[in-house]
C-alpha positions in Angstrom: 117.2 111.2 85.1 115.6 109.9 88.2 118.0 109.3 91.1 118.6 105.7 92.1 116.8 106.0 95.6 113.7 107.6 94.1 113.7 105.0 91.3 113.8 102.2 93.9 111.1 103.8 96.1 108.8 104.3 93.0 109.3 100.6 91.8 108.6 99.4 95.3 105.5 101.5 95.7 104.1 100.6 92.2 104.7 96.9 92.8 102.9 97.1 96.2 100.0 99.2 94.7 99.5 96.7 91.9 99.3 93.8 94.4 96.9 95.7 96.7 94.7 97.4 94.1 95.3 95.6 90.8 96.6 98.7 89.1 99.8 99.1 87.1 101.8 102.4 87.0 104.6 102.8 84.5 106.9 105.8 84.8 109.0 106.8 81.8 111.5 109.5 81.3 112.8 110.4 77.8 115.3 113.1 76.9 113.2 114.5 74.1 110.0 113.8 72.0 111.8 114.9 68.9 108.8 117.2 68.2 106.2 114.4 68.5 103.0 115.5 70.5 103.3 114.3 74.0 99.7 113.1 74.1 100.2 110.8 71.0 103.6 109.6 72.3 102.2 108.7 75.7 99.1 107.0 74.2 101.1 105.0 71.8 103.6 104.0 74.4 100.9 102.9 76.9 99.3 100.7 74.3 102.4 99.2 73.0 103.6 98.3 76.5 100.3 97.0 77.6 100.2 99.1 80.8 97.4 97.7 82.9 95.8 94.4 83.1 94.4 93.0 79.8 90.6 93.5 79.7 90.5 95.8 82.7 92.5 98.7 80.9 93.4 99.9 84.5 96.9 101.1 83.9 98.3 104.5 83.9 101.6 105.9 82.3 103.6 108.8 83.8 105.8 110.4 81.1 108.4 113.0 81.6 110.1 114.6 78.5 113.1 116.3 80.2 114.5 118.6 77.6 111.1 119.5 76.2 109.8 120.4 79.7 106.7 118.3 79.2 104.9 115.8 81.2 101.7 113.7 80.7 99.7 111.2 82.6 98.0 108.6 80.3 95.1 107.0 82.2 93.5 103.7 80.9 89.7 103.7 80.4 89.2 101.5 83.5 90.7 104.2 85.8 89.1 107.3 84.2 86.2 107.3 86.8 88.8 107.3 89.5 91.4 109.7 87.9 89.4 112.2 85.8 91.2 114.8 83.8 90.7 117.6 86.5 92.4 115.5 89.1 95.2 114.3 86.9 95.8 118.0 85.9 96.1 118.9 89.5 98.6 116.1 90.1 100.7 117.5 87.2 100.5 121.0 88.3 101.7 119.9 91.9 104.7 118.0 90.3 105.8 121.0 88.2 107.7 123.0 90.8 109.9 120.0 91.5 110.3 119.4 87.8 111.4 122.9 87.1 114.0 122.5 89.8 115.4 119.3 88.2 114.1 117.1 91.1 112.8 114.4 88.8 112.7 111.7 91.5 110.8 113.6 94.1 108.3 114.8 91.3 107.7 111.2 90.3 107.1 110.1 93.8 104.7 113.0 94.5 102.7 112.1 91.4 102.5 108.3 92.0 101.6 108.7 95.6 98.8 111.2 94.9 97.3 108.9 92.2 97.9 105.8 94.1 96.3 107.1 97.2 93.2 108.1 95.3 93.0 104.6 93.4 93.3 102.8 96.8 90.6 104.9 98.4 88.2 104.5 95.3 88.8 100.7 95.4 88.3 100.4 99.2 91.9 99.2 99.7 93.8 100.1 102.7 97.5 100.7 101.8 99.4 99.2 104.7 102.6 100.7 103.2 103.9 104.1 102.6 106.1 105.6 100.0 109.7 105.4 101.2 111.0 108.8 100.2 114.8 109.1 100.1 115.8 111.6 103.0 116.8 114.9 101.7 120.1 115.0 103.7 121.1 111.7 102.3 120.4 112.2 98.7 123.6 112.4 96.8 123.8 114.9 93.8 123.6 113.0 90.5 126.5 113.1 88.2 126.2 115.0 84.9 123.3 117.0 86.1 122.8 120.9 85.8 124.1 122.7 88.8 121.9 125.2 90.6 122.7 128.8 91.3 
């Protein structure tokens, strides 16, 4: 659901952010929640996977349920002072225009970069790397996707 270039860029960014700031970000896309509340689904998944370092509870999970048109950011308790609900809500709102267009990769990159920058600033960490976004002109259309028009 996320194009290969965006996926690679997100994985690289998240790995570097974890090394620099000690925070783990997991990005999950599912086709549907099959009627499950997204809040419960995201919370359970984050706990089961152990997102964040044990004892610090400093991870976050970005969940996209594609057919349900829902998204959720689950923030570990250790990050709540840095990523309060209001900020996370604004990140989700900023992602939605891209999500509505089926641009899942760019939406994910937008979200993780916004949250990653805020985390780094709060921890006094200078990010000496940027998010390597795929160039718009070089992105190949994904097979099996819904055509625009």
